C-alpha positions, 0 to 999 in steps of 0.5 A: 686495590682489591682484586676486581675492584677498580675506581674510575674518575671521569667527567663522563658517565661510565657503564659499571658492572655491579652496584654501589652497595656491592662496591662499598661492601668490597671496600669495607672487606678490603681493610682500607679505612675511610674516616668520618667526622666521629672518627677523624683525629682518633687514630694514628695511621698505624691503627688503621694499618696504613703501614701494611698498605705502604701508605706511610713513608718512614723515610720521608721527613717533615710531614704533619704527624711524622714524629708520632708516626715514626715513634709508633714504628720505632718504639713499638708503642702501637697496641691497636689495629684495624680488623675486618669482621662479619655477621650473616645478617643485616645490622646497622651500626653507628660509626664510632660505636663500641664493640665488646669482648667477654672478659672475666664474665663481663663484657668490656668495650674493646674497640670501635666501629670505623665502617660497615656495609650491608650487602645481600644479607651479610654485614661487613664491619671495620673495627679498631681493636687491640692488636693481640685480640684472639679469635673470639666473639666480638659482641655488638652490644652488652645486652645480647649475644649477637656477635661478629666473627673476625675475618682474615685481612687481605694483607699482612700486619707483620712489621717489615 
């Protein structure tokens, strides 16, 4: 869990500090992916950084998708990862929406929006992008210069 971020499951009503928008904003910034209908089945677990969060077992066998997960780890074929970015203005995204980078004077789709949150005038966005993406503007569309800035993840993507 993210620092100062707890989840309480109870049948009774619980007094909370903060609001749902603040909670969701912290969840997006945490780098833990939540999938929706448009993104289910689109990504293997490593593209969502689940190995970095110790959510995948590479030792336990016989679970759905285990062969694909192991192949991605041991053959090094995964070229994408989840990143978190932000912009200092409220922006509405569509889950699964393309985002762009400038390549050779043109903007090319390089990733997709997994999740986003607007809170106190800032937008935080989870994106699946190429793992080797450099610190460069991530444009939200092909037509204007509105760009996201990549943030540092709260965990390491370095392989163990």
